[in-house]
C-alpha positions in Angstrom: -45.6 18.7 -43.6 -42.6 17.7 -45.6 -42.3 16.5 -49.1 -39.1 15.1 -50.4 -39.2 14.2 -54.1 -36.0 13.0 -56.6 -35.3 11.4 -59.5 -34.0 8.0 -58.4 -32.3 7.3 -61.4 -30.2 10.7 -60.7 -29.3 9.8 -57.2 -27.0 6.8 -55.7 -28.7 3.2 -54.7 -29.8 3.7 -51.1 -30.4 7.4 -51.2 -33.5 7.1 -50.1 -32.7 5.6 -46.5 -29.9 7.3 -46.1 -32.0 10.6 -46.2 -34.5 9.2 -43.7 -31.7 8.3 -41.4 -30.1 11.4 -41.5 -33.5 13.0 -40.8 -34.1 10.6 -37.9 -30.4 11.7 -36.6 -31.3 15.6 -36.9 -34.6 15.0 -35.5 -34.1 16.4 -31.7 -31.9 19.6 -32.8 -34.7 20.0 -35.8 -37.6 20.0 -33.1 -35.7 22.5 -30.6 -35.2 25.0 -33.4 -39.1 24.9 -34.3 -40.0 24.9 -30.5 -37.3 28.3 -30.4 -39.3 29.8 -33.6 -42.6 28.9 -32.8 -42.0 30.7 -29.6 -41.0 33.9 -31.1 -44.9 34.1 -32.7 -46.9 36.7 -31.3 -50.0 35.1 -29.2 -52.7 37.1 -31.6 -51.3 34.6 -34.5 -51.9 31.6 -33.1 -55.1 29.5 -32.5 -55.8 27.4 -29.7 -58.1 24.7 -30.4 -60.2 22.9 -28.1 -59.1 19.3 -27.2 -61.9 17.7 -29.0 -61.0 19.9 -32.3 -57.2 19.5 -31.7 -58.3 15.7 -31.7 -60.6 15.7 -35.0 -57.8 17.6 -36.7 -55.2 15.1 -36.0 -57.6 12.2 -37.4 -58.4 14.3 -40.4 -54.6 14.8 -41.2 -53.9 10.9 -40.4 -56.6 9.7 -42.5 -55.4 12.1 -45.5 -51.6 10.4 -44.8 -52.9 7.0 -44.6 -54.7 7.5 -47.9 -51.9 9.2 -49.7 -49.4 6.4 -48.6 -51.8 4.0 -49.6 -51.9 5.6 -53.1 -48.2 5.6 -53.6 -47.8 9.3 -53.2 -46.4 9.1 -49.7 -43.4 6.9 -49.0 -44.4 4.5 -45.9 -41.1 4.3 -44.5 -41.1 8.4 -44.4 -44.3 8.3 -42.9 -43.0 5.8 -40.2 -40.1 8.1 -39.6 -42.5 11.6 -39.2 -44.9 9.5 -36.8 -41.9 9.1 -34.4 -41.5 12.7 -34.8 -44.9 13.6 -34.2 -45.1 11.1 -31.2 -41.8 12.1 -29.6 -43.1 15.5 -29.2 -46.7 14.6 -28.2 -46.4 11.0 -26.6 -50.2 11.4 -25.5 -51.3 11.8 -29.2 -53.8 9.2 -29.6 -52.3 8.0 -32.9 -49.0 7.2 -31.1 -50.8 3.7 -29.7 -52.2 3.0 -33.2 -51.0 0.9 -36.2 -51.7 1.5 -39.8 -49.2 4.1 -40.5 
């Protein structure tokens, strides 16, 4: 999860979209770093969820993201970028075939 909050009047026009574009461009490198760092976490600290619990958790998070986007807390464009990121990591994720986010 990431939040990037700015004061729009203190940044050049188009800064938000440029930031999202930069994020997408650097996504593969970021995912590789995350995978490397996660690989260094000892197994005793990891929690293995059943497939059913993982899906329930993903649905709960999706509902929260959609609600916060609808309320204007999250930027819809950035949420689209983040969905692409999630689906690039796990193409089998149920939400990858769903619209509305």
